[in-house]
C-alpha positions in Angstrom: 16.4 9.1 171.3 20.2 10.4 171.6 23.1 8.8 169.6 26.6 8.2 171.4 29.5 8.5 169.6 29.8 4.8 169.2 26.1 4.6 167.6 27.3 7.2 164.9 30.3 5.2 164.1 28.3 2.1 163.9 25.7 3.8 161.5 28.5 5.0 159.5 30.1 1.6 159.1 26.6 -0.1 158.3 26.1 2.3 155.6 29.4 1.8 154.1 28.7 -2.1 154.3 25.7 -1.6 152.7 26.8 0.2 150.1 29.6 -2.1 149.2 27.0 -5.0 148.9 24.8 -2.8 146.9 28.1 -2.4 144.6 28.6 -6.1 144.6 25.2 -7.2 143.9 24.8 -4.7 141.1 28.0 -4.6 139.4 30.0 -7.6 141.0 32.6 -4.9 142.5 34.0 -5.1 145.8 34.9 -1.9 146.9 36.5 -2.6 150.0 38.6 -5.6 148.1 39.4 -2.9 145.4 40.8 -0.2 148.0 42.8 -2.6 150.3 43.4 -5.7 148.5 41.1 -9.4 148.2 40.9 -10.7 151.8 44.1 -8.7 152.8 44.5 -8.3 156.4 43.3 -4.6 156.1 40.1 -5.9 154.1 39.3 -8.5 156.5 39.6 -6.0 159.6 37.0 -3.4 157.7 34.5 -6.1 157.2 35.1 -7.3 160.7 34.2 -3.8 161.8 31.4 -3.6 159.8 30.0 -6.7 161.1 30.9 -5.5 164.7 29.0 -2.2 163.7 26.0 -4.3 162.6 25.6 -6.3 165.8 26.2 -2.9 167.8 23.3 -1.4 165.5 21.1 -4.4 166.7 21.5 -3.7 170.3 20.9 -0.4 169.7 17.4 -1.1 167.8 16.5 -3.7 170.3 18.4 -3.3 173.4 17.9 0.5 174.0 14.1 0.6 172.8 12.6 -0.7 175.7 14.5 1.9 177.8 13.1 5.4 178.7 15.8 7.8 178.3 15.8 11.1 179.0 
């Protein structure tokens, strides 16, 4: 299975989101909020991007699986 540029961007964003949730769970430290401000417009934009990336990864995982790419 080959990944497109949007697939790779989504993978990176989902990893960033997962690491941020790990930091929140383990240390009660929200890295996105620390960098961009607590629920500022920019931090909300980052959270939105991570959420959209997760939806895209669901599509990649389940939508593209059935197709024979080649």
